[in-house]
N, C-alpha and C positions, 0 to 999 in steps of 0.2 A: 603523214611520221607527225609521231609521235615525240612530246618530251618530259624529260621526268627538271622542273626549277623548283626553286629558294621563292615563299613569300613570303614576307611577316613571320622567319622564324620557323620557316616547320616546308615537306619540300611534298609538292603537287604535280600530282600529275595530267595531259592534259593533250588533247588531238589539234595541229596547228592550221587554220581557218584561213592567215593568214601570216607570210611570212615578211617581212621592209624592213632590214637586213639589221634598223637594232633594235626591232619593236614585233612582236604578234601577236598575233589572236588567237589564245586559244577555247576549246569548250572542252568544260571538262565534266565526266562520267555521270554527273548532275544534270548537263542542261546550262552551266554557268558558263556564263563566255568574259574572257578575260583579255583583259595589253600586258605583257611582261611586254619586261624587256631580255633584249637576248643575253645582257651577259648573269642572266640569274638561270639561264639554262643547261644544266650539267646533267644532260644524257637525253640526245637525239634516240628515239627506234624509233622501229616497225610492230613487233608483237612485246609482249602482248597488252593486252587494251589499257588505257590508260586506270583504267579502274581497277584491272587486273595486277595489276605489277604489286601497288603498294601493299594490296590483299595480297600478297603471294613472299609478296620479298617481308617483309614486318615480322610473319615466323619463322623465321631463316634467320634476321637478324636475331631472331631472343636468343638463339639455339647458342647464337657466337658470343667464348668469352673473351669478353675487353683480357683479360690477363693475356690467353695464349696473344691476343692477335699486339697486345703490345709485346710481350717475347720476340713474334717475330717480325715485328719493322724495322728496319735499320735506322737509325738516327736520321737528324734533317730533317727539311719536310718532304711529306709525297702526295700524290694524289690517289685518291679512292679508289678508280679508274688501273693505278697502279698496281697497288694495292692489292687489287680481287682479281687481277691478270695472278700475281703470286702467290697469293692466299691456295685458290683452284684451281693452278695447274695448268691452267689455258686463256684461252680466252671469254674471260665476263660474260656468259649473256649477262639482258637490260637483266632479266628479276636477281641473280650475285647478284653481279655490278652498285647494288641499291640498294641488297641486306647489308653486303660491308661496308653502308656509310650511311646506313642506319645505326648499323652497331658503332660507328666511330664514334658518332655522332654522338653519340645516347652518350657515351665512353669523356666527357668533360676531364673527369680525372689523369686519365693512360691519357686523352688526348686532346693538343690545343690547337684550337681553330686560326689557322695562315691564311684561310681565303677560302675564296672559291672552289668548295672540292677536294679542299687543301687541307692538308693538318702538321702537328708536330711532336712528333711521343713524348711523351715528361721526360723528364731528367726525374733519376732514381730517388734525388732524396727527397726530391719534391713528390713526384711522386708516394714516399712512400710514410712523408710526414699527412699525406691528400686523403691516404687510408686511414692513418692512425686520428682525423676526424673525425671518417664518415662510423668508421666506429665505436667514437666516443660517444658522437652527436646517436651510434643505433644502442649503450647501453639503456645512452640516457636516457634516450624511447621507453626502454622494456622497463627501466624506474620510474619512470613517471607510471606507467598505463602499473606495476604493482602496486603506486602509493594509489593509484586514483581507485585498485579495488578496493585494498583495506582498509581505505575510507567510508567507501559505501556498504563496507558492512560493519563500520562505527570502529575499527580499529586501524589505531595512532601507531604507523610507524615511525621508527626511533629521528629517525632523518626529519618527518615532521616535526614532534614532538619536542627539540631541538630549539624551536624558531613562533614556539603559541606565543606570543606576545611582538614579536615580529606580525605574526599572520594576522595576527585581529588587533595589534594600531600601527602596520607599518610598515608593508607587506612590501615587498623590494621582487617586480615581477620579473623582473630577469632573475631571479632562481627558479629552478624546477622544480624545485620543493612547492610553492609560491605557485606557479605554475596546476600541478596536480592539487594543490588546495583550494582553488577556485573552479574550478572542474568539476568534483568532487564535489562545490558547492551549489554548483549547478546545478547538475545532475541526479541530487536528492531534492534541492530544491530549500535546500537548506541555509539558513548565513553563514557564516563564518564564528561567531561565538556560541549559535544554535550544535551546529557538528561538532567543533569542538566538546560542545559541554557530552554528548551524548559517543565521544571517544573516552571522555573521560578524562579529561585536559581539567579542566577548569571544573577546581571543588563546589563553588557557589557564585551569583550574584554576586555577593560580598568580594571574594575573589576575585573576581572580571574588572567590577571599577572599580577597585582598590593597587590593586596592576595597571589599571590605565591611568591615572594619579600617579604613582613612581615612574611610569613610562616620562609623561609629559611633563612632569616637573623637576625629579632626576634624570636625567638621558644617562650619567654617564652611573648611573650609577649612589646603592646608598650607605655607600662606608666609605666611612671621612674618618680622615687621621687625632694621634691622641695629641690631644691639643693639652699645654699645664697652662694650669690659672695665673693669668698675673701678678706677681704684687702687689699687694699694695705700700699704695708709696706711704713714706712716715710723720713727713715733714711738710704736711698741708696744712698752712696757712687756714686760723680760727678765725668764720666771716663777723659782722658785728650784729649782721639781721639776726633776729634771733629764728628758731626752726619751727616749725613751725606744722 
């Protein structure tokens, strides 16, 4: 008898060497033996071999579209075995059940874990927000790649150009522009000043140091309000001491 079980956040399969009710001694396809808790077992099966189970189920899982699964499953908690039965329209073979388990587990945006082999579909509003966040991150990653590519060929993206002083004197590493700029510096082997100079963002050494002086001395900018000169008093007493 073989078992599919979860260990350290990943799924593994092995052959049962000894069954001690609350624990099992299992042997992996690599020959490694482990003691596991019976509570971690998700599936018991005769065929295929433990090594072939995950090897054959993984490509099947990659073909399953999570948005289609989300449309198919009902609200409320469900077991991956029950869902696999509905998905395939018959009692699932071990490989089929494992494929559904892997597909659902790999889509935490669509399905929330609720226990051993059990999940719940994400509510529509939460799913929509999560997908929008993922799309935003995807677009940001594409933008970062484009910025890095431009900087490495010494073209200054407008988004980077507006942050020239900040990148030189007080970089905010939470900004994607900063991450792109520092990555480009690392890949070109240039300092921030050297890279910006090659991108024609620094006019001269004087400009570089003068801007640093302004940044450190006048962090709120150099514009000052127009102030009227105070009026001199006309009734000041004359001192007895001579002026010198």
